[in-house]
C-alpha angles and dihedrals in degrees: 000000000000120000121248125222089241093055091051092048094050098044109126134194119265135189090278134025115267140181133238108202123218119176138295094019099313118128142159116240113207118193127203091265090058096251112148122213129186115227135177123203121202143150125241122182089345095308125117112233139174129213122198118222102183139264130307128266091024086058112039126210090259091050092050091051090052090052091048092050090049090051091050090054089054089051091048088055089056097255132122110244092212092053091045090054093048091050090050091051092051091047092049090050090049092048091049089055095050095080129173092249094049094050093041092055091045090051093047090051090054091051089053091051089051088062104257111170122263091244092052092049091047091052093046092051091047091053092049089058088071090062103040099077091059105026108024098103098033117109102251094226090058099049111112131212091252089056091054089045091054089059092047093047090057089055091048090051087064090053093252097132096154091050091052092051092048092048090052087056091049090051089054094050091047092050092050088053089051090050092050091051095047098252099109137028105208143020100240091178085079087072090063094071108131093010096102132072113258106217122216109264113252112199116222112265114258137163113240104163111097093224091052091048090052090054092048095049092050092045091053092047088055096047109139100198127089110342091226091053090050090054091046089055091048093048094047097078093044094052101028093193122149112288094244091052091052098047092045094048114136127205092234089065093062127086101189093178092058091035096232136123115205113200110203119238096247090062097050128086093233094044091238124117112254130204123211119196110224116225122212089259092052091049091052091052091049090051089053089050096049097078090050101050107359092112092056133072097246129054088221108033123185115260088231098052132005087211089073133053126232114286130261092261101045098093095039089050089052090053089052090053088054090055101260111127124204092266091059109040141354132178088256088055091076087073093054090045093054095041094051098044096041090052090048090052087072096206101091127078109249090230090057090054092046092048091051089051087053091238119155122223106249095202105086095205093049091045090056090059097039102065096126118116094214083215101160091047091048092052090054092043094053092050092048090049092052090047089054092050089050089048090056095043091051088061098248113156106256118230094234126278093306102074101161093122095055 
């Protein structure tokens, strides 16, 4: 006979524990102190077993029956309810331990082992600090898209729209790593598409007028700070590599006899080795630099330790000292300068210019057919570019922006 809610509510403790049976193996165990426990008896593979469902009144009669019915469904599927519960407990404990912070630090450590640059790793760790206060202890598989959005909205509130967009991308990469390693089921950052502010693109400042470039070249040649910094400034327009690649340059990467600088893959943005033809002007500047830093690892060592290169801000700070603020010229601006003026020259294949800038073709079909290095053309182009810079610095009147006939 099935139990009634009234019978369960009025059950009192006796001298010995006793049972009040419900149906299909469910019963209420009442101990001498009057405490009432829900139990479920069943057989699995010929063995008699008992499953606990909690204490009345925390678990009502209706609740206990739902738990019993759920356990019977597990039995019908050929599983042991006790084993199922233990597995669920272990899984819950495992999930609780796989926190956002734990997996983020594990993922960052792997990136470091893969050879990501120090500046990249520093930036990635800095960006993760935005998320830790809110998400650090949360199991990564349980974090929802609105929780990620909450972190990103706080960054947006500071006006850092680009940072928010980049961090959303990092969240996605981290979640895909968690999925691959069995700690998450889905990349919920995908649901945040369109939820963030898209800032207006601000192109990096660069000088493009020949007269302005002449002034810049002469100002850099007369820089009165550290001699190695002066030479770094003077080399920057001739090489137009990314600022991090220039400041982290090592002497072992240069073959001065063959006039080529090979930047290893782990130092480049695209993680592909990149060769830079060295013009006569670049070689002369390197020869001037050799007595200053040739006995050290880096071309441009820090003044505090020769085991480190100059910092991210050193060259930009030098430009500020020369009177160029961040709205006029940056170290990265030498790339835009070279790209714009070389394209306007009209005598170089666009792919040769893009390859020298270490850009990768985004169209996969086109990339499959554009594997050539354009090396011979790039060697000629880099020498012509250095000759043009010398032409300006010498004070010759430039023939307008289109200088292909120089």
